C-alpha positions in Angstrom: -18.7 -30.2 -45.3 -21.8 -32.1 -44.1 -20.5 -32.0 -40.5 -19.7 -28.3 -40.8 -23.2 -27.6 -42.1 -24.7 -29.5 -39.1 -22.6 -27.3 -36.7 -23.7 -24.2 -38.5 -27.3 -25.2 -38.1 -26.7 -25.8 -34.4 -25.2 -22.3 -34.1 -28.1 -20.7 -36.0 -30.6 -22.4 -33.8 -28.9 -21.2 -30.7 -29.1 -17.6 -32.0 -32.8 -18.0 -32.9 -33.7 -19.5 -29.5 -31.6 -17.0 -27.6 -31.5 -13.8 -29.7 -29.9 -11.8 -26.9 -26.5 -12.0 -28.6 -27.9 -10.6 -31.8 -29.8 -7.8 -30.0 -26.7 -6.9 -28.0 -24.6 -6.8 -31.2 -27.0 -4.4 -32.8 -28.1 -2.4 -29.7 -24.7 -1.3 -28.4 -23.4 0.1 -31.8 -26.7 1.9 -32.4 -26.5 3.5 -28.9 -23.0 4.6 -29.7 -24.1 6.0 -33.1 -26.9 8.0 -31.4 -24.6 9.3 -28.7 -21.8 10.4 -31.0 -24.0 11.8 -33.7 -26.7 13.4 -31.5 -24.7 14.4 -28.4 -21.0 14.9 -29.4 -21.5 15.4 -33.1 -21.4 19.2 -33.3 -18.3 19.5 -31.0 -16.4 16.8 -32.9 -17.4 18.5 -36.2 -15.9 21.8 -34.9 -12.7 20.0 -33.8 -12.2 18.4 -37.2 -13.2 21.5 -39.2 -16.2 19.8 -40.8 -19.0 22.0 -42.1 -22.3 20.1 -41.5 -23.9 17.6 -39.3 -24.2 15.1 -42.1 -20.5 15.1 -42.7 -19.9 13.7 -39.2 -22.3 10.9 -39.5 -20.7 10.0 -42.8 -17.3 10.0 -41.0 -18.4 7.9 -38.0 -20.5 5.1 -39.5 -17.5 3.0 -40.7 -16.1 3.0 -37.1 -19.5 2.0 -35.8 -19.6 -0.9 -38.3 -16.2 -2.0 -37.1 -17.4 -2.0 -33.5 -20.4 -4.1 -34.5 -18.0 -6.7 -35.8 -16.1 -6.5 -32.5 -19.2 -7.0 -30.4 -20.2 -10.0 -32.5 -16.8 -11.6 -32.1 -17.0 -11.1 -28.3 -20.2 -13.1 -28.1 -18.5 -15.9 -30.1 -15.7 -16.1 -27.6 -18.2 -16.5 -24.8 -20.1 -19.2 -26.9 -17.0 -21.2 -27.6 -15.9 -21.0 -23.9 -19.4 -22.1 -22.8 -19.2 -25.1 -25.1 -15.7 -25.9 -23.8 -16.4 -25.6 -20.1 -19.8 -27.2 -20.5 -18.4 -30.4 -21.9 -20.1 -30.5 -25.3 -16.8 -30.0 -27.2 -15.4 -33.0 -25.3 -18.4 -35.0 -26.3 -18.0 -33.9 -30.0 -14.4 -35.1 -29.9 -15.6 -38.7 -29.1 -17.9 -38.7 -32.1 -17.2 -39.8 -35.7 -17.3 -36.3 -37.1 -14.7 -33.9 -38.5 -13.0 -32.1 -35.7 -12.6 -29.0 -37.7 -16.4 -28.8 -38.2 -16.9 -27.8 -34.5 -14.9 -24.6 -35.0 -16.1 -24.0 -38.5 -19.7 -24.0 -37.3 -19.0 -21.3 -34.8 -17.1 -19.2 -37.3 -19.6 -19.4 -40.1 -22.5 -18.8 -37.8 -20.9 -15.8 -36.2 -19.9 -14.2 -39.5 -23.4 -14.6 -40.8 -24.9 -13.1 -37.6 -22.4 -10.2 -37.7 -23.2 -9.4 -41.4 -26.9 -9.3 -40.5 -26.2 -7.0 -37.6 -24.0 -4.7 -39.7 -26.8 -4.4 -42.3 -29.3 -3.4 -39.6 -26.9 -0.9 -38.1 -26.3 0.6 -41.5 -30.1 0.9 -42.1 -30.4 2.8 -38.8 -27.5 5.1 -39.9 -29.4 5.8 -43.2 -32.5 6.8 -41.2 -30.3 9.2 -39.2 -28.9 10.8 -42.4 -26.1 8.7 -43.6 -25.8 8.7 -47.4 -23.3 6.3 -49.0 -21.7 7.9 -52.0 -19.9 4.9 -53.5 -21.1 3.0 -56.6 -22.5 -0.6 -56.3 -19.1 -2.1 -56.9 -17.5 -0.1 -54.0 -20.5 -1.0 -51.8 -19.9 -4.7 -52.6 -16.2 -4.2 -51.8 -17.2 -2.6 -48.4 -19.4 -5.6 -47.6 -16.5 -7.9 -48.5 -14.1 -6.0 -46.2 -16.6 -6.2 -43.3 -17.0 -9.9 -43.9 -13.2 -10.4 -44.0 -12.8 -8.4 -40.8 -15.6 -10.5 -39.2 -13.8 -13.7 -40.2 -10.5 -12.5 -38.8 -11.9 -11.3 -35.4 -14.1 -14.4 -35.2 -11.1 -16.8 -35.5 -9.3 -14.8 -32.9 -12.4 -15.0 -30.7 -12.6 -18.8 -31.1 -9.0 -19.1 -30.0 -9.6 -16.9 -27.0 -12.7 -18.9 -26.1 -10.6 -22.1 -26.2 -7.7 -20.6 -24.3 -9.8 -19.1 -21.5 -10.5 -21.3 -18.5 -13.8 -19.5 -17.7 -16.2 -17.1 -19.3 -14.5 -14.3 -17.3 -11.2 -15.2 -19.0 -12.6 -13.8 -22.4 -13.0 -10.3 -20.9 -9.5 -9.0 -22.1 -10.4 -9.8 -25.7 -13.8 -8.0 -25.3 -12.0 -5.1 -23.8 -9.5 -4.9 -26.6 -12.0 -5.0 -29.4 -14.2 -2.4 -27.6 -11.4 0.0 -26.7 -9.1 -0.1 -29.7 -11.6 1.7 -32.0 -11.6 4.7 -29.7 -7.9 4.9 -30.3 -8.2 4.9 -34.1 -9.7 7.0 -36.8 -13.2 5.8 -35.9 -14.5 8.9 -34.2 -11.9 11.6 -34.9 -9.0 11.9 -37.3 -5.6 10.9 -35.8 -4.3 14.3 -37.0 -6.5 15.9 -34.2 -4.7 13.7 -31.6 -1.5 14.5 -29.8 1.8 12.8 -29.0 2.0 9.0 -28.5 -1.8 8.7 -28.9 -1.6 10.0 -32.5 1.3 7.7 -33.3 -0.6 4.7 -31.9 -3.8 5.6 -33.8 -2.0 5.9 -37.1 -0.3 2.5 -36.7 -2.8 0.3 -35.1 -4.6 -2.3 -37.3 -8.1 -0.8 -37.0 -7.2 2.6 -38.5 -6.4 1.5 -42.1 -9.5 -0.9 -42.1 -11.8 2.0 -41.0 -10.2 4.4 -43.5 -10.6 1.9 -46.3 -14.2 1.2 -45.4 -15.0 4.9 -45.2 -13.5 5.5 -48.6 -15.5 2.6 -50.2 -18.8 3.8 -48.6 -18.3 7.4 -49.5 -16.8 7.0 -53.0 -13.4 8.4 -52.0 -10.0 7.1 -53.2 -8.6 4.3 -51.0 -5.1 4.7 -49.7 -2.7 2.0 -51.1 -5.8 0.5 -52.8 -6.9 -0.9 -49.5 -4.0 -3.4 -49.5 -3.0 -2.5 -45.9 -6.5 -3.1 -44.6 -6.8 -6.4 -46.4 -3.4 -7.4 -45.3 -4.2 -6.8 -41.6 -7.5 -8.8 -41.9 -5.8 -11.7 -43.6 -2.9 -11.7 -41.1 -5.3 -11.6 -38.1 -7.4 -14.4 -39.7 -4.4 -16.7 -40.2 -3.1 -16.0 -36.7 -6.5 -16.7 -35.2 -7.0 -19.8 -37.3 -3.6 -21.3 -36.4 -4.0 -20.5 -32.7 -7.5 -22.0 -32.6 -6.5 -25.2 -34.4 -3.4 -25.6 -32.2 -5.5 -25.2 -29.0 -8.2 -27.5 -30.2 -5.7 -30.3 -31.1 -3.9 -29.9 -27.8 -7.1 -30.1 -25.8 
């Protein structure tokens, strides 16, 4: 735990001294929020049969929060790869410290940074008209779901950073976490889609997570009690953890 705390402090200092990653994690989702609410909002409202501008911002905020988590995980993949190719991980392996602490430091630091980014994005959404309708317990559950999703995607990002030979090798992961939300219920209901796209949107992992997050924030009933969303998060987290540990031991 002491070694892990040291690695977390290292990660936090990197963020403080180079805040570009935090700014990017906040800036891109906020731009998307402004574009979809201010530019495409009315057209998407008409397509979904909504009745007011506020209804659409309530609909879209959970998807923007998910994309915030995705952008945060992308920066973690780059950071891990930079440590790997720069030789610092090899140096850590020669020291009398817990090997797991190196990965734990990246994960804990990234999850904390992502939660801060998510809160700031949520504050911007409130300024634009978003009004959560859930009680404090549901709001706490929504924060827990965002944290669990951040943990899952961060472990996957750590594994990708270890597997990639160069920083460019992490690009497919970044592409996936940025594009999959567009093929989910983040911006429009899957019912408004057609053919194979609708089937994919209904069955990909991000859709139940977004739907559960939306229900918690707006005070709506959650489908299956949110079990599907939590199951996807836990499954992705375990897969990412096992993959990252295996790569780290092999290297």
